[in-house]
N, C-alpha and C positions, 0 to 999 in steps of 0.2 A: 478156842476161836477156829471159825471154819475158813477153809481156803476158798478164795474166789477163782483163783487160776491154779492149776496143777497140771505142768507140762513135763512130760517124761520122754527123754530121748527123741526130741523132735529133730527131724531131719527135712532139709527142702532142697531139692535139685531142680536146675533148669537146664533145658536144652538150648543152647545157643550155637547154632550152626551145627558142626559136627562134634562140637566139644560140650561136655556136661559140667555144669557150674554148681558147687555146693555151696549155696548161700548159707544153710544152717547145718552144722555138722555134728549135731547130737547135743540139744540143749535140754536141761533139766532146771525146771523153775517153778517155785511155789510162792504164790502172792496171797496173803491172808487178808480177811476183811478188814478195812478202814486202814489199810497200808497206804502210805505216800512213796511212791516208787519212781525213780527216773532211769530211763535206758539211754545210755551213751555208747558211742562208738565211731570210729572214723568212716569215711564213705568206703563202702564195700565190706564192713564188718558184719553185715546181717541184721542190723537194727530195724530197718525198714520192712524186712522180710518177717522179722519176728512181730513187729507191731502189725503187720496185716494179718498175720496168723491169731495172734491175741484179740485182734478186732473182728474175727470171722469174716474177713475179706478175701482170704484165701486159706487153703487146707494143706497140712504138711504131707511130705512124701512118705515118711515114715514116722512112728512114735504115736504118742496119745497126747490130747488136750482135753482137759476137763474143765469146763467153764461153770461155776456154780453148781457142782454136782452132776452135769450132763456131758457126756462125752461128744464132742462136737468135731471130732477129728476127721470123720468120714462122711458128714452129713451132705445131702444133695443141696444145690444152691438155694432153692426155695425154703426149706427148713432152717438153713444157715442164716438166710435173710431175716427170717421170723425171730430167730434168737438174738440175732445182732441188734433188732429194733427194740426188743424187750429188755435185753440185758446190758447194752452198752451204749453210752452217751459219747458222741464223738465231738472233739474240738479240733479244728484244722488251722493251719497257718493262715490260710487264704479266706477264712471265716465261712465260705461257701453259703453265703445268704443269697436268697431270691431277690433280685432287684425290684420287682413289681408289688412285693409284699412289705406290709409294714411289720414291725418288731412282733406284735401279737401273732400274726398269721405266720411268720418265720418259725417262731417257736412252736406252733400248733403242728408242724408237717409231721413230726413222728407220731403224734397221736391219730392222725388221719389213717395211717398204716395200721395202728393198734386198734382202729374201729370205735373210737370215742364219738359221741354225739358232738355237734357244733358248739352247744352251749358248755359242756364239760371240757372241750378243748380250749374254749376262750378262758374259762376260770382257772384251768391249770397253768395255761400260758402267762396269765396275769400274774400268778403266784410266783411263778418261775422268774419272771422279769422283776418283781419286788424283790425278790432273793438276791439278785445281782445288782440291785440299786438303780434299776431303770424305770420305776414306776410313772416318772414324768416323761417318758420317751416312747411309750407303747405303740402310738399312732404313727411313728416316724419311719420312713423308709431307710434303707441302708446309705443311700447317698445324702440323707440329712443327718446322718450320725458320724462321730469321728471314729478314728481306727480302733480306740480302746471301747467305745461304745458298741461298735459291732461285734468286737470280740466278745463282749458281754452277753450280747443277743445270742451269739454263737453258744456261750455256756449255759444260758437260760434254756436253750433248745436241747443241749445235752443232758440238763438235768430234769426235763419236763417229764419224762417216762418213769422216773425214780429208779434209775439203772443200778445194776450190780456194780457197775465199773465206768469211771470217766477215763476216757482215752484221748489224751492230749498230744497232738503231733506238732511240734515246734509252735506251741501256742503264742510265742511273743515274736516270731519272727518277722513279721511285717509292722511291728510296733516300735516306738522310740523308747530309750531306756526308762524314762520316767513312766510311761505308759505299761510297759512290760512289769515294772515293780507293782503296779496297782493291780494289773491282772495276776501276778503271783501272789499277791496277798489275798485276792478273792479266792484263789485255788487254796491257800493255806486256811482259810475260814471254812471252806468247803469241807476239806479234810477234817478239821476240828468237829464239824457236825456230823461226822460218821461216814462221809464218802470214802470209797477207795479210788485213789487215783493214780494212773500211770503218766508220766510225761516222758515223750521222746525228744531228746534235744541234743545238739551239740555244743551247747553253750555251758560251761562249767558253772556260772554264778545262777543260772537258771535250775541247773540240776541240784544244786546246794539247798534249794529250798525244800526238797524232798527229805525224807528221813531214811532212805536207802537207795544207793546208786549201783546199778548193775552196768558193767562195762563189757562189751562185746569186741571181739577181734576175730577175724578169719572164721566166722560162724560158730563160735564158741563163747561162752562166757569166761572172760578172762579175770575179772574180780566182782564181787558182790559185797559190797561195804555197807554197814548201818552207820549213819551220820548221827552223832551226838547232838 
């Protein structure tokens, strides 16, 4: 089984005034294809920094990050952006949908950057929305959808490029408990279909949907447990 993520001795330092902050203090992490992993940790533990590095939104100060066989540790912004668009599907707490676009057009956005024709974009977006149970809401704009439906649009957008990895940052943070369970069931189904999923969360019950929980504290992995 191939690894999607192979992180070796990753460190990340920030300069805050005269002080150097060590957000990550040497993290080793391997995530295999079709794993379902939750990353947890208190505020200041380094989980957001690790998520940003995994998502190619930031680069490490030291160490190596191999994503799907590519060393992305030292790439310049333009190359990093291209890899991010191709390899990673993002799901955010705040959905990050474009208010003036309907569901199809919102889901199509990553395909514009990937250079697909409009016809292909529309076809792929429709398939992706059908996959998340929104075949009857394709022409609706975000303000015509419930919170759960908006998050499904966001998940469809994350899936549309057939990425190597789905990265979900507090995916149920803006949802009630019933809708949260529906979204987590959908992520469970996507995992069963072969998707590699990483959920970053501070909620234990959300993390328990994953098959592996990685707990960070003070910039290092404190615990890495398999959930039976």
